[in-house]
N, C-alpha and C positions, 0 to 999 in steps of 0.2 A: 701533461697529466700530473695531477697533484701528488706531491710526496705525502706520506702519512702524516709528517710534521706539519706541512702547509695546511693539510685538511683539518687537523687537529686545531690549529691557531685560529683558522678562519671560524671554526666552529664556535670556539670561546669568544671569539669577537660578537658572533651574531648573538648568543646567549647574553652577553653583557649588554648589548644594544637593546634587546627586548627587556632586560631587567631596568635599564635606565629609563626607557620609555614608559614602563608602568609605573615605576616609583616616583618619577618626576610629575606624572600626570596628577599625582595626589595634590599637588598645590601649584597652580599655574595662574592664580588670580593676580591680575595686575594691579599696580599701584596701591598695595595694601597699606593700611595704616600702621606704623610701626608699633611693635610691641603687642598686637593682637595674636592670641595663641591660633594656630592652623589646625587643621584636624585630628593631627598628633599630640596636641596641646602645647607644643612648644611655641614660645613667643617668637614670631617671625622678624627676619630683617627684610629692609627694602632692596639692600645690595650686599653681596659678599664678594670681596676681591681676593683673588689668588695673584700674588705677585711671583715674578719668575723672571730669571735672566734667559739668555739664549743658549747656556750652556747644555741643557738637556738635547737640544737640536744638535747631535753630534755627527750628522750625516747630511750632505747637502741633497736630500731626496725627498719628494713630496709623500711618497708612501710612510717615509721615516716620520716626517713631521706630522701625518695624522696619528701613527702610533703613539708619539709623545702627547698630543692632544687628547687621546682617548684617557691615557693614563692620568694626565692632570685632572680631567673632569671626574674620572672614576674613583680616583682616590678619595675626593671629598663629597662623593655622591650623597652620603648619608646627611650631610651638612646642608648641601646646595639644595636640597628639597625644601628647605625653610626660607627660601629667599624668593623675591620676584624677579631680581636681575643678578646675573654673574658677570663679573668683570675679570678680566685678565690684564694685569699691570705688568709690562715688559720693561725689565731693567735691561734695556739694549747696550748701552754703554754708559757714560757719565752726562749725558745731555750735549756733548760736543757734535754728536751725530746731527743735532739740530742746528748747531752753530755752524757746521761745516757744509750742509746740504746745499748742493749746486742745482737741485731740480732735474738730475740726471739718475735715472734708475740703474744705469751701469755704473755708476760711481762706487768705488770700493767703500765698505763700511768698516770703520774702526769700531770694534765691540768689544765688550767686557770679557774677554776670554782669559782674564788674569786671576791669579791668588795673590793678593797683596797689592801694594802701591806701585804702579808702572811709571809712575811720574816723579821718579827720583834722580839722582846723579849716577845711580848704578842701573846698567841697561838690564832689562829682563832676563832672568836666568843667569846673570853674571855675579862675580864676587864671591866672597868666602860664604860657608855655610852659616857662619856666626852671624850674619845680618839678619834682622828680623823682617817680617813681611811688610812694615813700614818703611823698610829702608830698600828693599828690593822685591820684585814681583816674580812670579812663575807663569808660564802659560799652562792652563789647567789640564791640558792632555796633549799627547804627541799627535801631530797632524790635525790640530785644531781646525775646523773649516774656515775657509776665507769667504765672508758674505759680501754681497752688494745690498745696495738699497732695494733692488728688485726683489732680492731673496727676502728681505725683511718685509716687504709687501706680501709676498707669497705665504709667509709663516703666519702673518696677520690674519688674512683671509682664511687660512686653514683653520686657525683656532676658532674663528668666528663659525665657519661652516660646520665643524666638528661640534662644537658647543651648541649651537642651535639645533642640530641633529638629536643629540643624546639628552638634552636637558629640556627642550621645548620651551627655552626662556630667552628672554631679550640678553643678548651678549655684548658686552662693551669691551674695547681694547683700549688700554691706556698707555701713554707715552711718560717718560720720566726725564727730568733735569735735575742734577746735582752740582752745587757750586763748587764741590771739592775735588780733589786729586785722586780719589780713592779706586775708581772702577775701571777706568780705561785711558789710554794715552790721550793727551789733550794738548797738541801743539797751538791750538787756537788759543788756550787760555794762558800757557805758561811760556809760550815762545812769540807768537805773533802779537798777542795783546795782553801782556802780563800788567798794563795798566788798570785792567778791571779786577785784578786779584788782589783785594786789599785786607779781607779778614784774615785771622790768624788762628782759626780753629784747630789747625793741623800742623802748626808751626807759622813762622812768618810769612805772610803773603801767600796763603794757600786757598783761601774762599773767595768767589767771585762775589763782589759787592753789587748787589741790584740795582742801586742808583750810581753807579760808576758811569764814565762817559769813555767811548772808544775813540782811538786815534785813526787816522786816515788809512784805508787799506784798498788796494787795487785788485785784490781777488775777486772772481765773480762768485756771487751766491744767488740762492734762488729768489730770495727777496731783494737782492741788491746785486744785479747782473754787472753793473759798471763799477763795483766797489763799495767800500763804505766811506761816505763822506767824513772828514774830520769832525770832531766833537758831537758825533752821533750817541744819543743816550742809549745805554745798553738795553734799557726796556724796549725802546722803539726797534732796535735790531732784533732782540729776541722775540718780541711780538710777531715782526713780519716774517721771521725764519720760522717760527712755530706754526703760523698760519698755513705756510706752504707745505711744510713737512707733515703737519698733521692731516692736511687734506689729501695730499699725495699718496701717503703711505696707507691711509684708511683708518687712522686712529679717531677715538671718539672723545678723549679727554687727555688732560696733561697734568701729571703729579709734579709738585715742585718740593724738592727734598731738602733735608738738612737746613731748614730755617730760611731758605731763600725766599726774599721778598719781606722777611720780618726782621730786618735789621743785619749788622754787619758781623755781629759775634753771636752767633745762635747757640754756642756751646758753653760760653763763659759768663761768669758772675760780673765782668766788667765790659765795658764797650765804648761806644761813641760818647757817651755822656758821663757814665761813672767810670773814673780811672783808677779805682782802688784807694785812692786817696781823697777823693771828693768828687762831688757832682757838678759838672760843669753845665749848669742849665741854660746858660747863653748860647749854647748850641742846640737846645732842645726844638725850638720851633723850626729852625733850618732842617734838622735832621728829620723831623716828623713830615715835613713837607716833602722832602727827597723821596721818601719811602711811598707816600701816597702818590707821587708824581710817577714813580716805576709802574705802579698798578695802572695808572690812567694811561701812560704811554703804551703799555703793554697791550691794554684793551682797544686803544685806537687801532691797533695794527692787527690785533687777533680777538675779535669783538665776542665770538659765541661759543667756541670751544669752551666746556666745563673745565673749572680749574680745582683739583684737590691739592691739599698742603700736608707737608710733615709739621711745619712749625719749628719752634726752637725746642731745646731741651729745659727750658726754664718756665716761666710764668708770666702772666698778664703783667701785673704790676712791676715786676722785676724788669722785664723787658721794655717796658715803659720807660722806667727810670733810669736804667743803665744804657738803653740803645736806641730810645725814641721810638719805640714800636706802638704806632697808635692803631691798636687792634679793633677799636670801635669804628674809626674811619675805614679801615680794611673790610671789616664785616658789612656795614652798612653803606659802602660806596658803589653798590650795583656792580660787582665785580664778578658775580657768578661763580662763587668758590663754597667750598666746605671748608667748616673750621678744622684746624689741626687736632689730631687725635691726642691720646696719652703717649708720651715720649717712651723710647725703650729703655731709658736710663736704668730702671730697676733690674734690667737684664744684666747690666753691666757691673754695677756695684751695690745692688741691693737697696739702693736709696728710694724705698717707696714713698717716703714722705715727700721727696721732689715730684716724683711721678704723679702721685695722688693729687697733691696740692695744685700742680702745674695744670692737670687735666681739669679740676673743678674750675680754676679760674678762666680756662679758655671756652668752658662750655655754659658759663654762668649767663651769658647773653650772646646769643647766636643770630645769624641772619634769617634762620626759619626754623623747622624743627628738626634738620638733619644735621647729624653729627656721626663720627665713627669711633670705634674702638679697634685698635690694631695690636696684633700678637706676633711674636718674634719667634718663629719656628727655626728657620735656617738662615744662615748667612751666606750668601753665594760668592763672597769675595775674600773673607778672612780667616777660612779654615776653621769655622766654629759653627755648631748647630745648637743654638741656645736651648731647645728643648731637651736635647741629649745631654749637653755638657754644662753650660752656664746655669740652667735651672736644674741640672740632674734629674729631669723628669718629674719635678715637682710643679704643681699647677698654681703656685702663689700668684704668679703675674697674669693669671685668667681670673681667679676669684676675687682678688682684692679689687683690681680696676673695674670689673664688671659688676661690683656692688654699688658703684657709684651711680648716682642719677642727678639729674637736675629738674627743677621745678620751674614751670613756665608761668607766663602771666595769667593763665586761667586756673592756675593751682593745680595742673596736671603733672604727674611724675612722668618723666620723658626719658627714654632709655635709647641707647645709641641706635641709630637707623641703619648704620653701615658698619660692616665687620672686614677688615683687612688681615692677611697672613703675610708677613714678610719673612721668609720666601717659601714657596713649595719645593724649592731644589736647593741642593747644597753647593758647597765650593767646587765639587767635582762633577757638578751636572747630573747628580744622582737624585732620585725622588723616593726615598726608603719608605716602604708602607707603614713601618712601625710609628712613623710621626703623625700622620694623619689618624691612624688606629686608635692612638693613645690620646691624642689632644682633643679630638672631636667630642668624646664623652664629656669631658670637662666643660667645653664651650657650651654643649647643650644643657648640661646641668646648671652652669653659672646664669645662663640665660632664662632658664625655667624658675630659677630662684631669685631672679633680679627684682629690684624694689618695685612695689606698687603703691608705697607710702612713704611719706618722709621718714628718715631714720631717727634713732633717739637724739641725735645731734644734728643740727643744721647751721650750715655756713652761709651767712647773709653777706654775699661778696659784694664790694663796693665799686663794681665795674664802672659805673658812671661817674662816680665821685673821683676815682683815680684819673680818669681821662680828663675831668673837668680841671682837677688839680694841675696837670700837665699844661692845659691852656692859660690859666689865670692865677694859679697858686704854686708856682714852680719851686718855691722855697719848701713845698712839702714832698718833694719826690723822694727824699729820704724815708718819709713815713710809708710810703706804698712799697718801697725796697724792702724796709722792715718786715711790713705786714705779711707779706709772702713767705720770707724766709722764715718768719716765727711760726707759721702755721706748718711750714715744712718740717721743722723740727718737733713741733708738737705731735704730728702724726708719727715722726720716728720714735717719739717717747711713749706711744701706746694710745695716744687721744684717737677714738673709734669715729673719725669724721670722715662721712661718705655722701652726704646729701648736700646739695648747693642751691641757692636762689639768688638772683641778683636783686639789689635794692630797689631797683625799678619794678622787678616783676612781683615782688612781695607786696608792693602798694596795690596792685591790683588783684593779685591770688587771694589777699585777706578778705576783699570786699565780697569775693564770688564764693569764697569757701571760709567762713569766719572761724571753723573751728579747726582747720587744716592743721595749726601748729598748737593745739591745746596741750598735746602731751611732750613734745621735743624741748630741748634745750638749744637756743639760738644763740650763735657766736656773731660778734658785729664789732667793727670799729665804732667809736663814739661820734654821734652826728654833730653836724655844724649847727650853729646857732640860725635859727629862722627858715631851717630846711624842712622838706616834706618828711624826711626821716626823723627828724627831732619830734614832729607830730605824732608819727606813727609810734615810735618807740615809747613816748610818754602815754598814749592811749592803750599800747599793748601791756606794758607792765600795770597799769592801774586797773587792767581787766583780767589780771591773773597770769600773765606771760612770765616766762623764765629766760633771762638773757645774761650772756657773759659778754661784758664789752672789754675790749683789749686795746692796747696802744696808747700814745700820747694823746693828751686832750688839752689842745691849745685853742680851738676855735668853738669850743661849747658854750652854750648860753648859760648865764647864771642859774637860770631855772633849772636847766638840765644838770649843772654841778651840784644843785641842792639835792635833786633826786638820788645822785650817786653818793652825795655826801663827801664831795671831792674839792679840795684846792690845790692850786699849783704855787710851788714855791722856788727857790733857786734851784736850777738843775745840777745834778752831780753826775760824775762818770767816774771809771776806774774800778778798783777793787773794793768790794763790800764784804761785811759779814751777813749771813742770812739767817733770820730766825722765822721758822716755819711752824703752823700748828699742826699741819698733817705730814706725819712721817710714815707714809702708806707703804712702802716698798719695804721689804725685808732682805737686808744685804749682810752677808758676812763682813764685809768691809764697808763701812757706811759712806753715804754721800758726803762730800766736803761741805762745810759751812761757809765756805767763800764763793763769791760770784763775781764775773767780770762784766761790766757794762760798758759798750763802746757806743758814744753818741752818734758817731759816723753811721754805724750799722744797725743802730736800734731807734732811728727816728729822734734823736735828741738825747738829753740827759734825764736822768731820774727826777722828776719834779713833783711828784704825786704825794699828797697826804690826806688823811681823812678830815674832812673840814670840822666837823663837831663830834668831839671825842665823848661827848656826853650823851650823844644819840644811842639809846637802848637797842635800836634796831639794827644798828651796823655791829659787825663782828670783823676784827682785822686778822686774816690769816696768815699774811707774810708781811715781814719788815727787812729792809735793807739798812745796815747801819755802817757809817763811815766817819770814824773819830766820834766826834759829839753829835753829828747829825744823823737823823733818822728819816727814812722814807718809807711810807707805807706803799707796798706793791700789789696787795692782793687782799680784797674785802668783800664780804656781802652786805646787803641791806634789803629789808623787808618793811613794809608799811601795812598797818592793819587796814587800812583802806584800799589795798591794791588787790582785794579779792584772792589771796594767795600768792600774788605776784611776787618775784624774786629777782634781784639784779646783783651780779657780781662784776667786780672791776678787777682786771688784771694787767698792771702796766705793761709787762713784758720786756724781756731782755733776749737780743739775738745773740745767744752764747755761741758765737762763731766769729771767725776772724778771715780777713783776705790775706792770702799767701801769694798771689799771682797765678794760682791755679785755676782751673776751669770753675770749681765751685767754691763756696765759702766752706772754711774747715772748721767743724765743731771745736770748741774749747775741749782741753783735756779733761775728761770727766772724773778723773782721779785727783785733779787739782781744784777744779772749779765745778760748782753746781750747775746744771744745765736747765737754764731759766724756763724754756717752754714747756718743760715737764709740768709746770703749774696749771696749765690748762686741764691735764688730767686730775691733777690735785683737786681743783676747785669743783669737780663734779660731785664730790662727796656732799657738798651743800645742796644738791638737786636729787641725792637719793641714789647716786650711781657711784659705785665704788669699784675700781679696777686696780687691783695691786699685782705686783710682780715680786717674785721670789728669786734672787740669783746671787751669784758670789760676790760681785762687786760693781762699781759704777761702769767700769770698763767693758762689761758684757752688753751687747746691744739689746735694747728692749725689743720685745714682740710688736708687730704691727697688726692691728685689728680693724676690721670693719663690721658694721652690724646692719643688715638690710632688713626692712620690714617688707614681707611678701606674702599675699593672701592671708593677711593676719597673723602670720608667723613671724619668728626672728630666725634670720640666717646669719650666723657667725662666720666669718672667714679670717685666716690669719697667715702670716710669715713669722716663723720663729728661727731667727738666725742662730740661736744657741739653743739646743734641746734639752739643756740642763735647767732652763729657766721654767718656774711654775706660775701659772697665771691664775688670779683668784678673782671672781666676779660676784657681785651683788648689786642687785637693782631694787627700785622702789617695789615692785612687785615679788622680789624674793631672789633667791639663786637660781639661775639658769641652769637647767638640765639639758646638755647636749644629747640629741638623740644618738644612741648607740655607745654612749660613752658612760662610764662610773664616774663618780666623783666623791671625795670626802669632804664634808662640809665643816669649816672652821670659822667660827663666829659668824654663821649666817652666810658665808662666801661658798661658792662652789669652786673647787679646786682642780686644775687641770695641768697635766704635763703633755703638751702637744707635739707633733712631729714638725718637720722644717715648714710644711705648709697642711692646712687643714681647712674644711669647710663642712658646717654641721647646722643642721635644722634644730631650732627650740622652739616647742610650744607649750612647755611646762616650766613654771616658777615655783619655788618651794620656800615658804618661811618656816626656817627650823635651824636651830643653833649648830647641832653636830650631828654625826652620823655618815654612814656610806650610803649613797644612793645611786640609782641608775635609772635611765630611761630608755625603752627599747620598743621596737617595732614587733607587733605580734601579726600572726596570720590573721586574716578576717574570720575565717571557718563559720560563717553564717551568712545566710543568703540575704542580699540587700545591703551589707556592711561593706563599705569602702576601705575602711581604715580602722586599725585597733593599736592603741599604744599602752604600754604599761609603765608605771612608776613604782619601784620597790625601796624599802629601807626608811619609810616614812615614820615618825614619831611625833602624834600630835600635831601634824603639820596643817598649815593653811597652804592649798594648792591651787595655783591660778593655770587654767588651761585655755590656750588660745587657739581654737578651732578655726578651719578656713573659712573664709567669706561666703555667705550665701547659706550656710547650714542652719536651719532653723532649730528651735529648741527642742521640737517634737522629734527630731531625727538624731539626737546626741543622747547617749547612754553611758552612766557612770556606776562602777562597781567597785565595792570595798572587799578585798579579799576573797574573790570568787573561787570556788573550787572547781568551777567550769567556766567556759567563755562568757555564758550571758543569762544562766537559768536562775542564778540566786546571787545575792549581795549587791542588788542594783540600790543605789542611793540618789539622792537629789543634790543637785549643785545649782548654786544661785547664779543667774546672768546678771553680770555687771558693764556698766559703761560708765567710765570716769576718766580721768586724765591718764590713766594707764591703757586706756583703750577699751575694746570689748573682749570679754572673757568669761569663764565660768569658774565660780570660787567653790571649792570643796573644803569645809572646816574641819579640824581637828581629825585629821585621817592618820591611822596608824596601820603599818603594814604595806599592803600592796593596793594600788589605785590602778583600774583599768579603765579608759575611756574609748568609746567607739562611735563611729558616725556613718550615716548612711550617704 
């Protein structure tokens, strides 16, 4: 006979099950096109992955397994209804469970039951308390269960059965492999076969190198019952073991973690090619081949299971230049894999420039339309839960990377098709409700506001050029190394860059949608002589395009040098005095007037000068001075024949240095001016003014993105220091963030933002001074969907960007109405120009209300 408690628990389960069955039935369409809104209006995903360790399975009991599975799916139910497929990715151990597998379900399973690093000289749970978790691990709970491979198989089947039952969706279960020492004991890596551990991401010889070669081993394995022959490539062994393990245990795919398969040093700014002192390009061809050989050897043994990847913490051009990572060959080698997502680096140190830049470089050119966004909710190993502690429950690492989009060869703005959460359990095996309850609304908002059009700035990424250089112009690897780091620092200096398209894709996209980039400012390297991109850029500029070129100019044609009005002279490096036209930011302690230029890290010395100083269409904006030598480093040029086209050139300095640490370290901003900031300065020449008011150069700049969605502007930001004030003015006027007040200063909207923020903007105002606000009003009129109010106007020109598909007959404008709609109606002019499609209301004073059906 049931006890009252058991009856209550069973009743609750039944109610939950009915709730899920009804809720999930709302969206069960298979193979949905990514980004298409479902019937709730949310742009859907093809797949959502909940990553988890085995720690929540605290009891070896099938009933307990089911309860854990119910909790996993139920906590994320309001999000999972917006996907076609649900995946559970299991962090069982560190991947050694694959390497050690003998084909026996009774074999004991070494699993990730630890907090900290269990592969150190200190035994688990031993040593003084002063030891860090990187020096000694603990078991996460007393009497942690001892699992076998058979138990793992049962857990996998339970997750699949429960998921299918309550979601009515396709359920995938993924396995994981990590090359490092973090998650579980690994005698295979660190005792039996230390020859494969060559990378130094967590100290000397700590990471498995994918193209290592195994020494002979007489142990019986599932794929090698008679042992491992001497000189077996690790790719072959790992592939064969994976085939047996994934098949026998019931997995659907394999995740390769922490850069495995993408070079030897996935976390570092140096690697097999770049030593910190120079680029050993003689190793490049052999290193590239070894990496591709790993993928080929793996696929010979494990041909069909889908591979998903973490990738490195860096970026495409940097990885290729410093570690020989041929991403193009990996992507297009028919290896059935997904491209790497954004790295979790910003969660660790707030380096959004590196995260956003790296993400864009990896999605500029991909195998097909699939790519993913990954968010860091919990860490099941290192006793931290980023949403609660590292992020402090601030959603900046949701809104900033989710504002990024790629544009494909058809000119289509493509959003992530896949969404991953690392992880849904914490280091103690708990799954607190507050994390999904707080995170999900931000994810859904960011997805709903994600781009439908190019942003104001578009990065034309030289994906093919960089790979071509690595094949035939290896002396230029320093240029690609510089280019990615330069954009990283520019984003960290406030450049709102969050749209990317590859050079290959822009050539086709522009033929299919000639006006796609009519408004945005494009950023690119200078094209090589005789290239398709040289022809493209020449035509683009002469037909009214707006472009900022950056980087060294050694391979350009004389004709293109004439367009830029550029000549090269003797390269210089070292310390320079800086002269700048634009002193945009307001600092109590001003920027230094010195800058340090390293040839090694900046693609060579400073060699650029304006070619014809008598050209009235050229304006020099910044110059470096060293003794009697001057080098022009930023200028613009127009030509009356270009139909309004304008070009800017920024030579660029990678204001950072190599210290032997993981990343290049920015120069001391109190001693040297940070050169990549010039990419934000040059926007003034294109009608975009983004100013920052702060105490001094040492205060980090805010990071900002601007997404164009449904004809609106959606601003997102990370504000490392809340004493900073941001000031915005665009060609169409000062942006009024919905729900915020702003004081106008010389036509700029000024804001003091919290650490993270995300705001819709559909109103821009041309007005010099005053206090304005933009707010949401209740519709209070049948048939009206939305009503916005702008107040504080003084003889202002107001531009309103209403959602797409709203006809002129369905939009109403009112000046100083005493009620919602019965009086004060005025006319506004519909305009379509380089600033987009909007309505212009002229000479407005007081209050303006706009409503639409």
